[in-house]
MIDOSE-1310 file (N, C-alpha, C; in nm, 2 decimals, decimal comma, always signed):
residues 302
mrvi	+0,09/-0,11/-0,02/+0,00/-0,01/+0,00/+0,08/+0,12/+0,00; +0,03/+0,24/-0,05/+0,10/+0,36/-0,04/+0,06/+0,42/+0,10; +0,16/+0,44/+0,17/+0,15/+0,48/+0,32/+0,23/+0,61/+0,36; +0,16/+0,68/+0,44/+0,22/+0,78/+0,51/+0,24/+0,75/+0,63
fmgt	+0,35/+0,77/+0,70/+0,41/+0,72/+0,83/+0,41/+0,84/+0,92; +0,34/+0,85/+1,03/+0,36/+0,97/+1,12/+0,39/+0,93/+1,27; +0,50/+0,95/+1,31/+0,54/+0,90/+1,46/+0,65/+0,98/+1,50; +0,70/+0,99/+1,61/+0,81/+1,06/+1,66/+0,92/+0,99/+1,73
pdfs	+0,89/+0,92/+1,86/+0,97/+0,88/+1,96/+1,02/+0,74/+1,92; +1,09/+0,67/+2,01/+1,16/+0,54/+2,00/+1,05/+0,42/+1,97; +0,95/+0,47/+2,04/+0,83/+0,36/+2,03/+0,78/+0,34/+1,89; +0,81/+0,45/+1,81/+0,74/+0,44/+1,67/+0,83/+0,38/+1,57
vpvl	+0,97/+0,35/+1,60/+1,06/+0,32/+1,52/+1,04/+0,16/+1,47; +1,02/+0,08/+1,56/+0,97/-0,07/+1,51/+0,86/-0,06/+1,41; +0,77/+0,02/+1,42/+0,65/+0,02/+1,33/+0,71/+0,06/+1,19; +0,78/+0,18/+1,19/+0,82/+0,22/+1,06/+0,91/+0,10/+1,00
dali	+1,00/+0,03/+1,06/+1,07/-0,07/+1,01/+0,98/-0,18/+0,94; +0,87/-0,23/+1,04/+0,79/-0,32/+0,99/+0,71/-0,28/+0,86; +0,67/-0,17/+0,84/+0,61/-0,14/+0,72/+0,71/-0,14/+0,61; +0,83/-0,11/+0,63/+0,92/-0,12/+0,52/+0,95/-0,28/+0,49
dagh	+0,96/-0,36/+0,59/+0,97/-0,51/+0,57/+0,86/-0,57/+0,50; +0,74/-0,54/+0,53/+0,62/-0,58/+0,47/+0,61/-0,55/+0,33; +0,68/-0,46/+0,28/+0,68/-0,43/+0,15/+0,61/-0,29/+0,10; +0,55/-0,23/+0,20/+0,47/-0,11/+0,17/+0,56/+0,00/+0,12
dvla	+0,49/+0,10/+0,05/+0,57/+0,21/-0,01/+0,54/+0,34/+0,07; +0,64/+0,35/+0,15/+0,63/+0,46/+0,24/+0,67/+0,58/+0,17; +0,56/+0,67/+0,15/+0,58/+0,80/+0,06/+0,64/+0,90/+0,13; +0,62/+0,92/+0,25/+0,68/+1,04/+0,35/+0,67/+0,99/+0,48
vycq	+0,76/+1,04/+0,57/+0,75/+1,03/+0,70/+0,74/+1,15/+0,78; +0,62/+1,18/+0,86/+0,62/+1,30/+0,94/+0,65/+1,28/+1,08; +0,72/+1,37/+1,13/+0,76/+1,36/+1,28/+0,77/+1,50/+1,34; +0,80/+1,50/+1,46/+0,82/+1,64/+1,53/+0,96/+1,70/+1,49
pprp	+0,97/+1,83/+1,49/+1,09/+1,90/+1,44/+1,20/+1,86/+1,53; +1,33/+1,88/+1,48/+1,45/+1,86/+1,58/+1,44/+1,96/+1,68; +1,50/+1,93/+1,79/+1,48/+2,03/+1,92/+1,63/+2,01/+1,99; +1,67/+2,12/+2,06/+1,79/+2,14/+2,11/+1,81/+2,03/+2,23
agrg	+1,92/+1,96/+2,22/+1,95/+1,84/+2,33/+2,10/+1,83/+2,34; +2,12/+1,77/+2,46/+2,28/+1,74/+2,50/+2,32/+1,88/+2,55; +2,44/+1,87/+2,59/+2,53/+1,99/+2,65/+2,54/+2,11/+2,57; +2,56/+2,07/+2,42/+2,57/+2,19/+2,33/+2,45/+2,24/+2,29
kkdr	+2,33/+2,19/+2,33/+2,20/+2,24/+2,29/+2,18/+2,25/+2,13; +2,24/+2,16/+2,06/+2,22/+2,15/+1,91/+2,11/+2,08/+1,88; +2,04/+2,13/+1,76/+1,92/+2,04/+1,72/+1,94/+1,91/+1,70; +1,85/+1,81/+1,76/+1,88/+1,67/+1,74/+1,76/+1,61/+1,68
ptpv	+1,77/+1,54/+1,57/+1,66/+1,47/+1,51/+1,58/+1,36/+1,60; +1,46/+1,37/+1,60/+1,41/+1,26/+1,68/+1,42/+1,11/+1,63; +1,39/+1,02/+1,70/+1,44/+0,87/+1,66/+1,38/+0,85/+1,54; +1,26/+0,88/+1,51/+1,19/+0,84/+1,39/+1,26/+0,92/+1,25
hara	+1,29/+1,03/+1,29/+1,36/+1,12/+1,20/+1,49/+1,06/+1,14; +1,57/+1,01/+1,24/+1,70/+0,96/+1,23/+1,67/+0,82/+1,15; +1,58/+0,74/+1,18/+1,57/+0,62/+1,12/+1,52/+0,62/+0,98; +1,43/+0,71/+0,95/+1,39/+0,75/+0,82/+1,50/+0,80/+0,74
ldlg	+1,57/+0,89/+0,78/+1,70/+0,93/+0,69/+1,79/+0,80/+0,67; +1,80/+0,70/+0,76/+1,90/+0,59/+0,73/+1,81/+0,49/+0,62; +1,70/+0,49/+0,62/+1,62/+0,44/+0,53/+1,59/+0,50/+0,39; +1,66/+0,62/+0,39/+1,64/+0,70/+0,26/+1,51/+0,75/+0,22
levr	+1,42/+0,78/+0,33/+1,27/+0,81/+0,33/+1,28/+0,98/+0,33; +1,19/+1,03/+0,25/+1,16/+1,16/+0,28/+1,09/+1,20/+0,41; +1,16/+1,30/+0,48/+1,10/+1,34/+0,61/+1,04/+1,48/+0,60; +0,93/+1,50/+0,68/+0,87/+1,62/+0,69/+0,84/+1,65/+0,84
hpvs	+0,86/+1,76/+0,89/+0,85/+1,78/+1,03/+0,78/+1,94/+1,06; +0,66/+1,95/+1,00/+0,58/+2,07/+1,01/+0,56/+2,10/+1,17; +0,56/+2,23/+1,21/+0,53/+2,27/+1,34/+0,37/+2,24/+1,36; +0,30/+2,26/+1,26/+0,16/+2,23/+1,26/+0,08/+2,19/+1,14
lkgt	-0,02/+2,12/+1,13/-0,08/+2,08/+1,02/-0,21/+2,16/+1,00; -0,23/+2,27/+1,06/-0,36/+2,33/+1,05/-0,37/+2,42/+0,93; -0,24/+2,46/+0,87/-0,25/+2,54/+0,75/-0,29/+2,47/+0,62; -0,37/+2,54/+0,54/-0,39/+2,49/+0,40/-0,28/+2,43/+0,33
eeqa	-0,16/+2,50/+0,33/-0,05/+2,47/+0,25/+0,00/+2,34/+0,29; +0,00/+2,30/+0,43/+0,05/+2,16/+0,48/-0,04/+2,06/+0,44; -0,17/+2,10/+0,46/-0,27/+1,99/+0,42/-0,29/+1,97/+0,28; -0,24/+2,06/+0,19/-0,24/+2,04/+0,05/-0,13/+1,95/+0,02
afaa	+0,00/+1,96/+0,09/+0,10/+1,89/+0,05/+0,09/+1,74/+0,11; +0,01/+1,73/+0,21/-0,03/+1,58/+0,26/-0,13/+1,51/+0,16; -0,22/+1,59/+0,12/-0,31/+1,53/+0,03/-0,25/+1,47/-0,09; -0,16/+1,57/-0,16/-0,09/+1,55/-0,28/-0,01/+1,42/-0,28
lnad	+0,02/+1,37/-0,16/+0,08/+1,24/-0,17/-0,01/+1,11/-0,22; -0,14/+1,13/-0,22/-0,22/+1,04/-0,28/-0,20/+0,91/-0,22; -0,21/+0,91/-0,07/-0,18/+0,78/+0,00/-0,30/+0,70/+0,01; -0,27/+0,57/+0,03/-0,38/+0,46/+0,05/-0,42/+0,47/+0,19
vavv	-0,33/+0,51/+0,29/-0,35/+0,51/+0,43/-0,23/+0,59/+0,50; -0,28/+0,66/+0,61/-0,16/+0,71/+0,70/-0,17/+0,62/+0,83; -0,04/+0,58/+0,86/-0,02/+0,50/+0,99/+0,04/+0,60/+1,10; -0,02/+0,61/+1,20/+0,00/+0,72/+1,31/+0,04/+0,64/+1,44
vayg	+0,15/+0,68/+1,50/+0,19/+0,62/+1,63/+0,28/+0,71/+1,71; +0,22/+0,76/+1,83/+0,29/+0,87/+1,89/+0,35/+0,97/+1,82; +0,28/+1,03/+1,73/+0,33/+1,14/+1,65/+0,34/+1,28/+1,72; +0,23/+1,32/+1,80/+0,26/+1,43/+1,88/+0,18/+1,57/+1,84
lilp	+0,11/+1,55/+1,71/+0,03/+1,67/+1,68/-0,11/+1,62/+1,66; -0,20/+1,72/+1,68/-0,33/+1,69/+1,64/-0,36/+1,70/+1,49; -0,43/+1,59/+1,44/-0,45/+1,59/+1,30/-0,60/+1,66/+1,25; -0,59/+1,76/+1,18/-0,71/+1,82/+1,15/-0,81/+1,72/+1,07
qavl	-0,92/+1,76/+1,05/-1,02/+1,67/+0,96/-0,98/+1,66/+0,82; -0,93/+1,76/+0,77/-0,88/+1,76/+0,63/-0,77/+1,64/+0,61; -0,68/+1,65/+0,71/-0,58/+1,55/+0,72/-0,63/+1,40/+0,72; -0,70/+1,38/+0,83/-0,79/+1,26/+0,85/-0,85/+1,19/+0,74
dapt	-0,90/+1,29/+0,64/-0,99/+1,24/+0,54/-0,91/+1,24/+0,40; -0,79/+1,28/+0,40/-0,70/+1,28/+0,28/-0,67/+1,12/+0,23; -0,61/+1,05/+0,29/-0,59/+0,90/+0,25/-0,73/+0,83/+0,21; -0,71/+0,74/+0,11/-0,82/+0,66/+0,07/-0,89/+0,59/+0,19
hgcl	-0,81/+0,53/+0,29/-0,85/+0,46/+0,41/-0,84/+0,53/+0,53; -0,81/+0,66/+0,52/-0,80/+0,74/+0,64/-0,69/+0,73/+0,72; -0,67/+0,77/+0,83/-0,57/+0,75/+0,92/-0,58/+0,64/+1,04; -0,49/+0,55/+1,04/-0,50/+0,45/+1,15/-0,40/+0,47/+1,27
niha	-0,44/+0,47/+1,37/-0,36/+0,50/+1,51/-0,32/+0,37/+1,57; -0,20/+0,35/+1,62/-0,17/+0,24/+1,69/-0,16/+0,30/+1,83; -0,25/+0,24/+1,93/-0,25/+0,31/+2,05/-0,22/+0,20/+2,16; -0,14/+0,22/+2,26/-0,09/+0,14/+2,35/-0,17/+0,11/+2,47
sllp	-0,31/+0,07/+2,46/-0,40/+0,04/+2,56/-0,52/-0,03/+2,49; -0,59/-0,10/+2,59/-0,72/-0,15/+2,53/-0,85/-0,07/+2,54; -0,85/+0,02/+2,44/-0,93/+0,13/+2,45/-1,09/+0,07/+2,48; -1,18/+0,13/+2,54/-1,16/+0,29/+2,57/-1,08/+0,31/+2,71
rwrg	-1,03/+0,20/+2,76/-0,94/+0,25/+2,89/-0,80/+0,31/+2,84; -0,77/+0,42/+2,92/-0,65/+0,47/+2,89/-0,63/+0,55/+2,75; -0,73/+0,63/+2,73/-0,72/+0,72/+2,63/-0,62/+0,83/+2,66; -0,55/+0,87/+2,56/-0,46/+0,99/+2,61/-0,30/+0,97/+2,59
aapi	-0,24/+1,06/+2,66/-0,09/+1,07/+2,65/+0,01/+0,95/+2,69; -0,04/+0,90/+2,82/+0,05/+0,82/+2,90/-0,02/+0,67/+2,94; -0,07/+0,60/+2,83/-0,15/+0,48/+2,87/-0,06/+0,38/+2,94; +0,05/+0,37/+2,90/+0,15/+0,26/+2,95/+0,19/+0,28/+3,11
hrai	+0,23/+0,41/+3,12/+0,25/+0,44/+3,27/+0,13/+0,42/+3,35; +0,01/+0,47/+3,30/-0,11/+0,47/+3,38/-0,16/+0,32/+3,42; -0,14/+0,25/+3,32/-0,17/+0,10/+3,33/-0,10/+0,03/+3,43; +0,02/+0,04/+3,45/+0,10/-0,01/+3,57/+0,07/+0,05/+3,69
mard	+0,06/+0,19/+3,69/+0,04/+0,27/+3,81/-0,10/+0,23/+3,89; -0,20/+0,20/+3,77/-0,32/+0,15/+3,83/-0,35/+0,00/+3,85; -0,23/-0,06/+3,85/-0,23/-0,20/+3,87/-0,32/-0,29/+3,79; -0,33/-0,27/+3,67/-0,41/-0,34/+3,57/-0,34/-0,47/+3,55
aetg	-0,43/-0,58/+3,52/-0,38/-0,71/+3,50/-0,33/-0,72/+3,35; -0,39/-0,63/+3,28/-0,34/-0,65/+3,12/-0,36/-0,52/+3,06; -0,29/-0,51/+2,94/-0,30/-0,41/+2,86/-0,30/-0,45/+2,72; -0,27/-0,36/+2,62/-0,26/-0,44/+2,48/-0,23/-0,31/+2,39
icim	-0,27/-0,35/+2,26/-0,27/-0,27/+2,14/-0,39/-0,26/+2,07; -0,43/-0,15/+2,04/-0,55/-0,13/+1,94/-0,52/-0,06/+1,83; -0,55/-0,10/+1,71/-0,54/-0,03/+1,58/-0,68/+0,03/+1,56; -0,69/+0,16/+1,56/-0,81/+0,24/+1,56/-0,80/+0,34/+1,45
qmea	-0,94/+0,36/+1,39/-0,95/+0,44/+1,29/-0,98/+0,58/+1,35; -0,88/+0,66/+1,31/-0,90/+0,81/+1,37/-1,01/+0,88/+1,33; -1,06/+0,96/+1,44/-1,16/+1,07/+1,41/-1,12/+1,17/+1,49; -1,19/+1,29/+1,49/-1,15/+1,42/+1,55/-1,15/+1,41/+1,70
gldt	-1,20/+1,33/+1,78/-1,19/+1,31/+1,92/-1,06/+1,25/+1,96; -1,03/+1,27/+2,09/-0,91/+1,20/+2,14/-0,93/+1,05/+2,17; -0,85/+0,99/+2,06/-0,87/+0,84/+2,09/-1,02/+0,78/+2,09; -1,09/+0,84/+2,03/-1,23/+0,79/+2,02/-1,29/+0,71/+1,92
gpvl	-1,20/+0,69/+1,81/-1,23/+0,61/+1,69/-1,27/+0,47/+1,71; -1,34/+0,42/+1,61/-1,37/+0,28/+1,62/-1,24/+0,18/+1,60; -1,24/+0,07/+1,66/-1,12/-0,02/+1,68/-1,14/-0,13/+1,57; -1,03/-0,13/+1,49/-1,03/-0,22/+1,37/-0,96/-0,39/+1,43
lrra	-0,86/-0,37/+1,52/-0,79/-0,48/+1,58/-0,74/-0,46/+1,72; -0,78/-0,54/+1,80/-0,71/-0,53/+1,94/-0,63/-0,67/+1,97; -0,52/-0,64/+2,05/-0,45/-0,76/+2,10/-0,40/-0,72/+2,24; -0,43/-0,83/+2,34/-0,40/-0,80/+2,46/-0,28/-0,88/+2,52
tpig	-0,22/-0,83/+2,63/-0,11/-0,90/+2,70/-0,13/-0,88/+2,84; -0,07/-0,98/+2,92/-0,06/-0,95/+3,07/+0,04/-0,87/+3,09; +0,02/-0,78/+3,19/+0,13/-0,70/+3,26/+0,21/-0,77/+3,37; +0,33/-0,81/+3,35/+0,41/-0,87/+3,46/+0,41/-0,81/+3,60
atet	+0,43/-0,90/+3,69/+0,42/-0,87/+3,81/+0,54/-0,77/+3,86; +0,65/-0,77/+3,80/+0,77/-0,68/+3,82/+0,79/-0,59/+3,70; +0,70/-0,59/+3,59/+0,74/-0,52/+3,48/+0,73/-0,35/+3,50; +0,83/-0,29/+3,44/+0,84/-0,16/+3,45/+0,77/-0,09/+3,32
tgel	+0,76/+0,04/+3,31/+0,69/+0,10/+3,20/+0,81/+0,09/+3,08; +0,92/+0,11/+3,12/+1,02/+0,07/+3,01/+1,02/-0,06/+2,94; +1,01/-0,17/+3,01/+0,99/-0,29/+2,97/+0,85/-0,33/+2,88; +0,75/-0,26/+2,95/+0,62/-0,29/+2,87/+0,63/-0,20/+2,74
hdrl	+0,69/-0,08/+2,75/+0,70/+0,01/+2,63/+0,75/-0,08/+2,53; +0,86/-0,15/+2,54/+0,92/-0,21/+2,44/+0,86/-0,34/+2,38; +0,77/-0,41/+2,48/+0,69/-0,51/+2,43/+0,58/-0,47/+2,33; +0,52/-0,35/+2,38/+0,40/-0,32/+2,30/+0,45/-0,26/+2,19
stmg	+0,56/-0,19/+2,19/+0,62/-0,15/+2,05/+0,62/-0,24/+1,94; +0,69/-0,35/+1,99/+0,69/-0,47/+1,89/+0,54/-0,53/+1,85; +0,47/-0,54/+1,96/+0,32/-0,58/+1,94/+0,25/-0,48/+1,83; +0,28/-0,36/+1,85/+0,21/-0,26/+1,76/+0,27/-0,27/+1,62
aeai	+0,40/-0,30/+1,60/+0,44/-0,32/+1,46/+0,38/-0,44/+1,40; +0,36/-0,54/+1,47/+0,29/-0,67/+1,42/+0,15/-0,64/+1,38; +0,09/-0,58/+1,47/-0,06/-0,57/+1,46/-0,09/-0,47/+1,33; -0,01/-0,37/+1,31/-0,05/-0,29/+1,20/-0,01/-0,35/+1,07
tdal	+0,09/-0,43/+1,07/+0,12/-0,50/+0,94/+0,00/-0,60/+0,92; -0,05/-0,66/+1,02/-0,16/-0,77/+1,00/-0,28/-0,70/+0,96; -0,32/-0,57/+1,02/-0,43/-0,49/+1,00/-0,44/-0,46/+0,84; -0,32/-0,41/+0,81/-0,31/-0,35/+0,67/-0,33/-0,48/+0,55
adld	-0,28/-0,58/+0,59/-0,28/-0,69/+0,51/-0,44/-0,75/+0,49; -0,51/-0,72/+0,58/-0,63/-0,77/+0,60/-0,74/-0,65/+0,60; -0,71/-0,53/+0,57/-0,79/-0,42/+0,59/-0,92/-0,42/+0,55; -0,95/-0,49/+0,41/-1,07/-0,46/+0,36/-1,19/-0,55/+0,43
sltp	-1,12/-0,66/+0,51/-1,22/-0,75/+0,59/-1,22/-0,71/+0,73; -1,16/-0,60/+0,78/-1,19/-0,57/+0,92/-1,30/-0,48/+0,93; -1,37/-0,51/+1,05/-1,50/-0,45/+1,07/-1,48/-0,34/+1,18; -1,50/-0,21/+1,17/-1,47/-0,11/+1,27/-1,57/-0,14/+1,38
dpqp	-1,51/-0,16/+1,51/-1,60/-0,17/+1,63/-1,60/-0,04/+1,71; -1,71/+0,02/+1,71/-1,72/+0,15/+1,79/-1,68/+0,12/+1,94; -1,63/+0,22/+2,01/-1,58/+0,19/+2,14/-1,70/+0,20/+2,24; -1,72/+0,13/+2,35/-1,83/+0,14/+2,44/-1,81/+0,27/+2,51
kdgv	-1,93/+0,32/+2,57/-1,93/+0,44/+2,64/-1,88/+0,42/+2,78; -1,91/+0,30/+2,84/-1,87/+0,25/+2,96/-1,72/+0,20/+2,97; -1,65/+0,25/+3,08/-1,51/+0,21/+3,09/-1,42/+0,31/+3,03; -1,45/+0,41/+2,98/-1,37/+0,52/+2,95/-1,28/+0,58/+3,06
tyae	-1,14/+0,58/+3,05/-1,04/+0,63/+3,14/-0,95/+0,73/+3,05; -0,89/+0,81/+3,12/-0,80/+0,92/+3,05/-0,65/+0,90/+3,11; -0,57/+0,89/+3,03/-0,43/+0,85/+3,07/-0,36/+1,00/+3,07; -0,37/+1,07/+3,17/-0,31/+1,21/+3,18/-0,15/+1,20/+3,15
kidk	-0,10/+1,31/+3,10/+0,04/+1,31/+3,08/+0,10/+1,32/+3,21; +0,21/+1,22/+3,23/+0,28/+1,22/+3,37/+0,36/+1,35/+3,40; +0,32/+1,41/+3,53/+0,37/+1,54/+3,58/+0,50/+1,49/+3,68; +0,59/+1,58/+3,68/+0,71/+1,52/+3,77/+0,67/+1,55/+3,91
sear	+0,57/+1,61/+3,95/+0,52/+1,61/+4,08/+0,46/+1,52/+4,13; +0,43/+1,41/+4,05/+0,38/+1,29/+4,09/+0,47/+1,19/+4,14; +0,61/+1,23/+4,12/+0,71/+1,12/+4,13/+0,74/+1,08/+4,26; +0,73/+1,17/+4,36/+0,77/+1,14/+4,50/+0,69/+1,02/+4,57
vdwt	+0,76/+0,93/+4,61/+0,70/+0,81/+4,69/+0,63/+0,85/+4,81; +0,50/+0,82/+4,83/+0,44/+0,84/+4,97/+0,45/+0,70/+5,05; +0,52/+0,68/+5,12/+0,55/+0,55/+5,19/+0,43/+0,51/+5,27; +0,33/+0,60/+5,31/+0,22/+0,57/+5,39/+0,12/+0,49/+5,31
hpaa	+0,14/+0,49/+5,16/+0,05/+0,41/+5,10/+0,07/+0,27/+5,11; -0,02/+0,17/+5,08/-0,02/+0,02/+5,07/+0,11/-0,01/+4,98; +0,16/-0,12/+5,02/+0,28/-0,17/+4,94/+0,27/-0,21/+4,79; +0,14/-0,26/+4,76/+0,11/-0,27/+4,61/+0,11/-0,15/+4,54
evda	+0,05/-0,04/+4,61/+0,05/+0,09/+4,53/+0,19/+0,15/+4,52; +0,27/+0,15/+4,62/+0,40/+0,20/+4,62/+0,48/+0,12/+4,50; +0,47/-0,02/+4,50/+0,53/-0,08/+4,41/+0,49/-0,04/+4,26; +0,37/-0,05/+4,23/+0,29/+0,00/+4,11/+0,37/+0,13/+4,07
hirg	+0,35/+0,23/+4,15/+0,41/+0,36/+4,15/+0,55/+0,36/+4,09; +0,63/+0,28/+4,15/+0,78/+0,29/+4,11/+0,79/+0,24/+3,98; +0,73/+0,13/+3,95/+0,74/+0,06/+3,83/+0,69/+0,14/+3,73; +0,57/+0,21/+3,74/+0,50/+0,29/+3,63/+0,58/+0,40/+3,60
lspf	+0,65/+0,46/+3,69/+0,73/+0,56/+3,65/+0,88/+0,54/+3,61; +0,91/+0,42/+3,60/+1,05/+0,37/+3,55/+1,06/+0,34/+3,41; +1,15/+0,40/+3,32/+1,26/+0,48/+3,37/+1,25/+0,63/+3,39; +1,13/+0,68/+3,33/+1,11/+0,82/+3,31/+0,98/+0,86/+3,37
pgaw	+0,95/+0,97/+3,46/+1,06/+1,04/+3,51/+1,14/+0,98/+3,62; +1,09/+0,87/+3,67/+1,17/+0,79/+3,79/+1,10/+0,85/+3,93; +1,05/+0,76/+3,98/+0,99/+0,78/+4,13/+1,11/+0,81/+4,22; +1,09/+0,88/+4,32/+1,20/+0,92/+4,40/+1,16/+0,93/+4,54
tead	+1,27/+0,92/+4,65/+1,27/+0,94/+4,76/+1,39/+1,01/+4,83; +1,40/+1,03/+4,95/+1,52/+1,09/+5,01/+1,56/+1,01/+5,13; +1,71/+1,03/+5,16/+1,78/+0,94/+5,27/+1,88/+1,04/+5,29; +1,88/+1,08/+5,43/+1,97/+1,17/+5,48/+2,00/+1,29/+5,38
gqri	+1,88/+1,35/+5,33/+1,88/+1,47/+5,26/+1,92/+1,44/+5,12; +1,97/+1,32/+5,06/+2,00/+1,29/+4,93/+1,88/+1,23/+4,85; +1,85/+1,28/+4,73/+1,74/+1,23/+4,66/+1,80/+1,11/+4,58; +1,71/+0,99/+4,59/+1,74/+0,88/+4,52/+1,62/+0,83/+4,44
rlla	+1,65/+0,82/+4,32/+1,55/+0,77/+4,22/+1,54/+0,61/+4,24; +1,42/+0,57/+4,23/+1,38/+0,42/+4,24/+1,33/+0,36/+4,11; +1,40/+0,25/+4,06/+1,37/+0,23/+3,92/+1,32/+0,08/+3,91; +1,33/+0,01/+4,01/+1,26/-0,12/+4,01/+1,25/-0,17/+4,15
stla	+1,13/-0,26/+4,17/+1,08/-0,29/+4,31/+1,01/-0,42/+4,29; +0,99/-0,50/+4,40/+0,90/-0,58/+4,40/+0,84/-0,61/+4,54; +0,72/-0,67/+4,57/+0,65/-0,69/+4,68/+0,74/-0,77/+4,78; +0,74/-0,76/+4,90/+0,82/-0,83/+5,00/+0,73/-0,84/+5,12
egqg	+0,79/-0,94/+5,23/+0,73/-0,96/+5,35/+0,79/-0,86/+5,45; +0,71/-0,80/+5,55/+0,75/-0,72/+5,63/+0,64/-0,61/+5,69; +0,67/-0,55/+5,80/+0,57/-0,45/+5,85/+0,66/-0,36/+5,92; +0,63/-0,22/+5,93/+0,72/-0,13/+6,01/+0,64/+0,01/+5,99
spgd	+0,71/+0,11/+6,04/+0,67/+0,26/+6,04/+0,70/+0,28/+5,88; +0,62/+0,35/+5,80/+0,63/+0,37/+5,67/+0,76/+0,44/+5,64; +0,84/+0,40/+5,53/+0,97/+0,45/+5,50/+1,08/+0,38/+5,59; +1,07/+0,30/+5,68/+1,16/+0,24/+5,75/+1,24/+0,13/+5,68
ildd	+1,36/+0,13/+5,67/+1,43/+0,01/+5,61/+1,44/-0,09/+5,69; +1,40/-0,21/+5,66/+1,37/-0,33/+5,77/+1,47/-0,44/+5,77; +1,58/-0,43/+5,67/+1,68/-0,53/+5,67/+1,80/-0,46/+5,58; +1,88/-0,55/+5,56/+2,02/-0,51/+5,48/+2,00/-0,53/+5,34
tltv	+1,88/-0,57/+5,29/+1,86/-0,58/+5,13/+1,75/-0,48/+5,09; +1,75/-0,38/+5,16/+1,65/-0,26/+5,11/+1,50/-0,30/+5,10; +1,45/-0,38/+5,21/+1,33/-0,40/+5,22/+1,27/-0,27/+5,30; +1,16/-0,22/+5,24/+1,11/-0,09/+5,30/+0,97/-0,12/+5,35
acgd	+0,94/-0,06/+5,45/+0,80/-0,07/+5,51/+0,71/+0,03/+5,45; +0,59/+0,01/+5,42/+0,50/+0,08/+5,36/+0,36/+0,12/+5,45; +0,27/+0,18/+5,43/+0,17/+0,19/+5,50/+0,10/+0,06/+5,55; +0,11/-0,04/+5,45/+0,05/-0,18/+5,47/+0,16/-0,27/+5,40
gair	+0,23/-0,33/+5,46/+0,32/-0,44/+5,40/+0,45/-0,36/+5,37; +0,53/-0,42/+5,27/+0,66/-0,38/+5,23/+0,68/-0,41/+5,10; +0,80/-0,33/+5,04/+0,87/-0,37/+4,90/+1,01/-0,38/+4,93; +1,07/-0,45/+4,82/+1,21/-0,47/+4,82/+1,26/-0,38/+4,70
llrl	+1,35/-0,29/+4,72/+1,41/-0,20/+4,61/+1,50/-0,28/+4,54; +1,50/-0,28/+4,40/+1,58/-0,37/+4,32/+1,68/-0,29/+4,24; +1,65/-0,16/+4,22/+1,73/-0,09/+4,12/+1,71/+0,07/+4,15; +1,84/+0,14/+4,18/+1,82/+0,26/+4,22/+1,93/+0,35/+4,16
qrag	+1,91/+0,49/+4,18/+2,02/+0,58/+4,11/+2,04/+0,70/+4,20; +2,15/+0,74/+4,23/+2,20/+0,85/+4,30/+2,22/+0,97/+4,21; +2,19/+1,09/+4,26/+2,22/+1,21/+4,16/+2,37/+1,21/+4,12; +2,39/+1,21/+3,99/+2,52/+1,23/+3,93/+2,57/+1,08/+3,90
kgaq	+2,50/+0,98/+3,94/+2,54/+0,84/+3,91/+2,46/+0,76/+3,82; +2,51/+0,65/+3,78/+2,42/+0,57/+3,69/+2,34/+0,49/+3,78; +2,23/+0,43/+3,70/+2,14/+0,33/+3,77/+2,23/+0,21/+3,81; +2,19/+0,16/+3,94/+2,25/+0,05/+4,00/+2,15/-0,05/+4,04
daet	+2,21/-0,18/+4,04/+2,12/-0,28/+4,12/+2,15/-0,26/+4,28; +2,05/-0,32/+4,36/+2,06/-0,28/+4,49/+2,18/-0,32/+4,57; +2,24/-0,43/+4,53/+2,36/-0,48/+4,59/+2,50/-0,39/+4,56; +2,49/-0,36/+4,44/+2,59/-0,25/+4,40/+2,58/-0,11/+4,47
flrg	+2,45/-0,07/+4,45/+2,42/+0,07/+4,53/+2,46/+0,06/+4,65; +2,42/-0,03/+4,74/+2,47/-0,03/+4,88/+2,62/-0,03/+4,92; +2,70/-0,06/+4,80/+2,83/-0,06/+4,84/+2,89/+0,10/+4,84; +2,80/+0,17/+4,77/+2,84/+0,32/+4,75/+2,76/+0,41/+4,86
malp	+2,66/+0,35/+4,91/+2,57/+0,44/+5,00/+2,51/+0,34/+5,11; +2,55/+0,35/+5,22/+2,50/+0,25/+5,32/+2,36/+0,30/+5,36; +2,28/+0,20/+5,36/+2,13/+0,21/+5,41/+2,09/+0,09/+5,49; +2,15/+0,08/+5,61/+2,13/-0,04/+5,69/+1,99/-0,04/+5,74
agsk	+1,96/-0,16/+5,80/+1,83/-0,17/+5,87/+1,81/-0,04/+5,98; +1,69/+0,00/+5,99/+1,68/+0,12/+6,09/+1,68/+0,25/+6,01; +1,76/+0,26/+5,89/+1,75/+0,39/+5,83/+1,61/+0,42/+5,77; +1,59/+0,54/+5,74/+1,45/+0,59/+5,70/+1,45/+0,65/+5,57
lt	+1,36/+0,62/+5,48/+1,34/+0,70/+5,36/+1,21/+0,77/+5,38; +1,22/+0,93/+5,31/+1,13/+1,00/+5,35/+1,07/+1,07/+5,19
């Protein structure tokens, strides 16, 4: 098929590769513009931009698609379909209507649960048992369009957002190639009105751990914010990012370290910290971390 690809971050790259591998004709790649990054604050292409250049594809990165000129340039590609995954711009109706089969979005949740910006984070933080991928026919509303194909997967008991992100990216790539291969026979399934939830963008103000919460909530909070922005706590005035954890046996005052393996008491129950990071240091497993910063039993996290 003649495809326009629209995506920006790492999550989108395997999808672009899958479209090429499946033999589709990618007419152009739309992504967010390069932005200043690194110490020198030089403009850095997005992951999709960089991959598209490697593949020799035309790259377009308009700041907006609201103008008639940009919309005309999009329509002039005469695409059969546009594939959209974590693009980052709202698509006006003229863009949604331009390809023969419209615009298909790869969304990382089981719609209508977790519409919006951060579905992977929110699914883990809410302790959902499963999540998945939906291939959705896009319309003007926020992730409200009918679903053409859905695939579910369990969320692992110790899985982080980073790990689930990578699994869902691969699932999305497989799902969209299957959907395009079978597009004429897929029936759009309108989303039910019941069960709608919104995955608000993650705010850094959410990241501090509240040890008075039950252990299951604290564990999900840590895993859901790993690796970015990273849940955090303090010990002796030093901020520590918490990147992996698991439920553990134990009781105590919230924030108390109960043993020499970083088991920490919560409002109800306890968790064991598995991966941590001090300011200016790399992420470390708990055993290595404790060699550089002593946190023996009786210490307290706040």
